[in-house]
Wavefront OBJ file of the C-alpha trace (Angstrom):
o trace
v 9.775 -19.509 -33.164
v 12.115 -22.320 -34.043
v 14.910 -20.136 -35.410
v 15.540 -16.594 -36.572
v 13.414 -13.539 -35.853
v 10.134 -12.353 -37.331
v 8.354 -9.023 -37.233
v 4.718 -9.644 -36.273
v 2.153 -6.992 -37.183
v -0.888 -7.678 -35.029
v -3.615 -5.101 -35.456
v -1.962 -1.765 -34.581
v 0.938 -3.432 -32.750
v 4.316 -4.453 -34.160
v 6.629 -6.773 -32.246
v 9.720 -8.871 -32.804
v 9.408 -12.568 -32.039
v 12.718 -14.392 -31.624
v 13.779 -18.040 -31.505
v 12.301 -19.677 -28.401
v 9.446 -17.134 -28.139
v 5.775 -17.806 -28.808
v 2.862 -15.623 -29.845
v -0.782 -16.565 -29.409
v -3.544 -14.505 -30.993
v -6.910 -14.760 -32.668
v -6.534 -15.128 -36.422
v -9.546 -12.835 -36.727
v -7.206 -9.937 -35.786
v -5.533 -8.525 -38.918
v -1.963 -9.800 -38.926
v 1.143 -10.344 -41.006
v 4.629 -11.585 -40.357
v 7.968 -11.454 -42.085
v 11.511 -12.606 -41.461
v 14.010 -10.085 -40.100
v 17.697 -10.165 -41.145
v 17.587 -13.607 -42.767
v 15.610 -16.838 -42.754
v 13.240 -17.744 -39.943
v 11.411 -20.963 -39.089
v 8.034 -20.900 -37.398
v 5.679 -23.577 -36.165
v 1.999 -22.698 -36.438
v -0.826 -24.489 -34.658
v -4.470 -23.832 -35.483
v -7.108 -25.078 -33.067
v -10.663 -26.106 -33.907
v -12.000 -22.598 -33.279
v -9.641 -21.133 -35.891
v -10.583 -23.870 -38.330
v -14.299 -23.097 -37.983
v -13.732 -19.347 -38.241
v -12.121 -19.765 -41.657
v -14.259 -22.523 -43.167
v -16.547 -21.354 -45.980
v -20.251 -21.704 -45.360
v -22.449 -23.611 -47.822
v -23.310 -21.381 -50.766
v -20.546 -18.838 -50.049
v -18.144 -17.709 -52.748
v -15.253 -17.418 -50.287
v -12.368 -19.828 -50.909
l 1 2 3 4 5 6 7 8 9 10 11 12 13 14 15 16 17 18 19 20 21 22 23 24 25 26 27 28 29 30 31 32 33 34 35 36 37 38 39 40 41 42 43 44 45 46 47 48 49 50 51 52 53 54 55 56 57 58 59 60 61 62 63
């Protein structure tokens, strides 16, 4: 988190992530996030494994 606070829903868990904190998780786990009490800035980094997990396969209709 660069600034502000977000509420991170990660599977069945809900947590607050504040400026200076970090969260690392598999993007295959259902997740959502939203700002709490005003704007928030986040920095996201996707590694090669995440990129491959979300790339469509030839012939798929997934976008």
